[in-house]
N, C-alpha and C positions, 0 to 999 in steps of 0.2 A: 101639472095641470097648467097648462098654459093660457089662462082668461087673456082679455083685453087690457085688463088692467096693468098688469106685468108687462105687457108688450107697448101702453104706452109708456109705461114708466123706464122700458129701457129705449125708447127711442130720444125721450125727453134726456136721457143720463147723455146717450149718441151724440145729440144737438150741442149739450153745456162741454162736454171734451172737444168737441170739433172746434164749439166759438171762442172756448180758454185757448186752444190753440191761435186760432186767429187774431185774439185779442191781443199774446202776448207778441206773435209774427209781428203785427201793426206798430206794439210797443217797439221793440227792438230796432224794426226797421226807421222808425223817429229817430231812434240813438237814446230813449229817454229810461229811467231806472220805474220800477213798481212804483216807486214814491212820487214821483212826479209825473208820471201818467195819470196816474189814482186821481191825485189833484188836479189835472184836467178832468177829469169828470165828477169831483166832488167828493171823492172817500179817501180812507184812509189805504197805507201799501198793503195793509193784513186783507181791505177788501178786495184789492185790484189781484193781490196773489188769489185768494178762492175764486174767484172770477176766473180768472189764469189756469187754475186747477180741475176748472168744471167743478166746485163745490159751491158755489152757490151759483146765481144766476141774478144779474144785473136791472137794477130799475128802471124803466124811461125815464128819467131827470138825470143817470149816471150817462147813458146812451146821448142825449141831447146835448147834454154838456162837451162831449166828446166830438159832436158834429160840428156846435158851434167852434172847435179848435180845428176841424179841418179834418178830422177821424170820417173815414168811408164807411159812415156804421153800416151803409146797404150792404160790403163786404163782408164785415163781424155778423152778418145776421144770415148770410146767403153764402155766403166762398168767394161769389163775384162780382169784380171790382165795377167799381161805377163809372159811367164814361160820361164823357162832356156832355151836354144837351146836344142833341144832334148828331154826339160821335161825331165831333170836327172841334176843330181849334179854333177860336174867336182869334182874329188876329191884330184888332188894338186892344182887348185884354192879354194878351198872350206878351205886346209890348209892355206894356203897364204892369205886366207881372215881373218881367225881368226887370225891369228898371227899378221896379221896388223893392227885388230883394237883391240887386247889384247897391242899390242904396240903403239897404237897410244893413248889408253887408259891410258895406265900408263905414255909415255911421256906428255899429257897434264892434269894429273890430275883429269880425270873423273871420276862417280864412278856412275856404274846404275844398271835397275834390268835386270836379265835373261833375258826377254822375249826382254828389249830395245836391250843388245847385240848380242842375236839369229838375232833381224830385221835386227841390223847393217852390220853384218856377211852376213848373206843373199843378204842386200842389194850391198854390194860391192863384192861377188861373183858375184850375176845377171848381176853388169853393166860391171867388167871386161869380165864376157862368153861374153857377146853383146858387148864391146869392147869401152863405152861408157865410161875409162876411162879417155881419149884425152891425150895418151901418159903420162900417171902419174903412180909413181907406185902405189902397189895394199897400200904401209905405207903411201904416201901422200895424195891418195883416202880416204884414212880411215881418215886420218886427219882434211882433208876437210870435208868429213861426221858427223866426231863427234864436229867436232867445231861449224856447224849450227846447229846441234842438242844441243851443251852447250848452245849456243846463245838465239837458240829456250825454252828454260827452265828457263832460267833465266830473258828473256822477253824483253830479244832484250838489246842495247845498247843505 
C-alpha cells in the first residue's frame, strides 16, 4: 500500500540524490577535493561526502557559506544555472572581472587554460553582479577564487 508518507519519502530521497550529484559536479568543476569544498561551506570532508551521496541534507548555513564563495546555490537546489541579472553581461563589471582575474593570476603565479580563465572571469563577474563578493574588491574576490582553484588542483593542503 502506497500512502502519502512513502511518496513524500521517495521524492525527498530523489531530491537528495540529485542534489548530491549537482554538488559533486560543482565541486569537480571548481577542481576542489571534498575537504576543500567542504571547508568553503564550513563542514568537514565526511559531511561533504554525505551530502554528495545523498545521505544527508546540508544546512542553510552551509549553503549560505558556499554562496559567499561564488557557488551557484540555485543550481544546486533546482538544477538551473543562474543567469547574470537581466540575462546579460555588464560591460564594466566584465572588464573589471577580466582585470581582477588576470592580476590575481599574475600575483599568485597561476597558470591555467583559456576555458579555466573564462570560467573564473564569469564567476567573478556573476558574483559581483549579484552582490556576492561580500564587500570584497574584484581583485580580492578573484584572488580568493584563484586560491581555492589552486588548492583544488594541487590536491589540497
